[in-house]
C-alpha positions in Angstrom: 92.2 54.9 241.3 94.4 51.9 240.4 93.1 49.6 237.6 92.7 46.6 239.9 90.6 48.6 242.3 88.4 49.8 239.4 87.9 46.3 238.1 87.0 45.1 241.6 84.5 47.9 242.1 82.9 47.3 238.7 82.4 43.6 239.5 78.7 42.6 240.1 78.0 41.3 243.5 75.0 39.0 244.2 73.1 38.9 247.5 70.4 36.3 248.2 67.7 37.3 250.6 65.6 34.5 252.1 62.4 35.3 254.0 60.5 32.8 256.1 57.4 34.8 255.4 56.4 36.5 252.1 58.6 37.7 249.4 57.3 41.3 250.0 58.1 40.9 253.7 61.7 39.9 252.8 62.1 42.9 250.5 60.8 45.2 253.3 63.0 43.6 255.9 66.1 44.0 253.6 65.3 47.6 252.6 67.5 49.3 255.2 70.4 47.1 254.3 69.8 47.9 250.6 69.9 51.6 251.3 73.2 51.2 253.2 74.6 49.2 250.3 73.6 52.0 247.9 75.4 54.5 250.2 78.5 52.4 249.9 78.2 52.4 246.1 76.4 49.1 245.5 73.3 49.7 243.4 70.8 47.1 242.4 70.7 46.7 238.7 74.2 48.3 238.4 77.0 46.5 240.3 74.6 44.6 242.6 72.0 41.9 242.0 69.6 40.9 244.8 67.9 37.6 244.6 64.8 37.4 246.8 63.1 34.2 247.9 60.1 33.8 250.2 58.9 30.6 252.0 55.4 31.9 252.7 55.6 30.6 256.3 56.2 27.1 255.1 59.2 25.7 256.9 59.5 22.7 254.5 60.2 25.1 251.6 63.3 26.6 253.3 65.8 23.9 252.2 64.8 24.1 248.6 65.0 27.9 248.6 68.4 27.9 250.2 69.5 25.3 247.6 68.2 27.5 244.8 70.2 30.5 246.1 73.4 28.5 246.7 73.2 27.1 243.1 73.3 30.7 241.9 76.9 31.0 243.0 79.5 28.6 244.4 80.6 30.6 247.4 78.4 32.5 249.8 78.1 34.1 253.2 74.9 34.1 255.2 73.4 36.4 257.8 70.3 35.2 259.5 67.9 36.9 261.8 64.9 34.8 262.9 62.2 37.5 262.3 63.9 39.1 259.2 65.0 36.0 257.3 68.5 35.4 255.9 70.6 37.2 253.5 73.2 35.3 251.6 76.0 37.2 249.9 77.7 35.5 247.0 81.4 36.3 246.4 
């Protein structure tokens, strides 16, 4: 494998997961995605960090939680599903 590819693969990625409900619910909703990421070589605690936030069904908390996740990194991508919450991938 070329050196540049090894360096890119070794870089730690950060994904933010925002749940409208509980933190535990957000973790459960993201579990399938986390398994797929592991199949692709992204392992939490290794080359992947997952930041979870839960709004506890309080809509007024969402903006602050998103702000907290965005402050974690400068650039991000988001993927939202109403029931499952949002995941925000930081580049």
